[in-house]
Every structure is written in C-alpha cells, then in structure tokens.
C-alpha positions in Angstrom: 0.1 0.6 -0.2 1.1 4.0 -1.1 1.4 6.1 2.2 1.3 9.7 1.1 3.9 12.0 2.1 2.6 13.9 6.3 2.3 17.2 5.2 1.4 18.4 8.6 2.6 15.6 11.6 -0.2 15.1 14.8 1.2 17.0 17.9 2.8 14.6 20.3 0.9 16.6 23.3 -2.2 16.3 22.5 -4.3 12.4 21.7 -6.8 13.3 19.8 -4.6 14.8 16.5 -3.7 13.3 13.6 -1.3 13.6 11.0 -2.9 15.1 8.3 -1.9 14.1 3.9 -1.2 15.3 1.0 -4.7 13.9 -0.5 -5.8 15.3 3.3 -5.2 18.5 2.6 -6.7 18.1 -0.8 -9.5 16.9 -0.2 -10.2 19.8 2.8 -10.1 22.9 0.5 -11.9 21.0 -1.5 -14.6 20.2 1.3 -14.0 24.2 2.1 -14.5 25.1 -1.6 -18.0 23.5 -1.8 -19.4 24.0 1.3 -18.1 27.8 1.0 -19.9 27.9 -2.3 -22.8 26.9 -0.5 -22.9 29.2 2.5 -22.4 31.8 -0.3 -26.1 31.6 -2.6 -27.4 30.9 1.0 -28.7 27.2 0.1 -29.1 24.6 3.5 -27.4 21.3 1.8 -30.8 19.8 0.6 -31.7 23.4 -1.6 -28.0 23.3 -3.1 -28.3 19.7 -3.7 -32.0 19.6 -5.5 -31.2 22.9 -7.4 -27.7 21.8 -9.4 -29.0 18.2 -9.1 -26.1 16.8 -7.1 -26.8 13.8 -4.6 -27.4 15.3 -1.1 -26.0 12.2 0.2 -22.5 13.4 -2.0 -23.0 16.1 -1.5 -22.7 16.1 2.5 -19.7 13.8 2.0 -18.0 16.0 0.2 -18.2 19.1 2.6 -17.2 16.7 5.3 -14.3 15.7 3.3 -15.6 11.9 4.2 -15.2 11.1 0.0 -12.6 13.4 -2.1 -14.6 15.4 -4.7 -13.6 14.4 -8.2 -12.3 16.8 -10.5 -15.2 17.4 -12.4 -17.2 18.7 -9.4 -14.4 20.4 -8.5 -15.3 22.9 -12.1 -18.4 22.8 -11.7 -19.0 23.9 -7.8 -16.5 26.6 -9.1 -19.0 27.8 -12.5 -22.3 27.8 -9.9 -20.1 30.3 -8.0 -19.7 32.1 -10.3 -22.5 31.8 -12.7 -25.4 30.4 -10.1 -28.6 31.2 -12.0 -27.1 30.4 -15.3 -26.2 27.1 -14.4 -30.0 26.9 -12.8 -31.2 27.6 -15.9 -29.4 24.9 -18.1 -30.7 22.5 -15.5 -34.7 24.0 -16.1 
C-alpha cells in the first residue's frame, strides 16, 4: 500500500490529533470550496443538492471531507459560484 507524504504531523501532546497527508489536505480544501459556495448562495445542503442536481448524500460526504470531490465536481462548483442562476436555468 502506498503511503502519502505527511504534510502536517500530529501534535504529540494532543492524543486526539492526527497526521495530515497531502491527500487529506486536498480533500479538505475541496470540502471548504464546496461548503463556502453553498453557504454564499444562502442554500441548505438539501436546497443546493436539489437546485444543482447533486445527490444530497454525496454533497454531505464532500463537504464533511468523508470523500474527495472529483475534479469535474470541483469545476462544476466553481462555475456555480460564478454563475448560479445560469447553471440553475440550464438544468431547468
């Protein structure tokens, strides 16, 4: 099994802390982008998922960094952030 490079080691004085890998940092950054986009639009997870046709469970997994949003999803969210009405209209 391949081990990802540790970007931020755990704090040895904190028993609940953990190492953060490069993949984990990327997943967290993608989660933040998605969550910020949704909240900037003033939408709940359910509202965002319905409006932009993303399964709500998938959206939750991405926002909570339980799963890494794929590149196409990140690109889609970036387009939504810039042109939310255009995207919603295109899906109608």
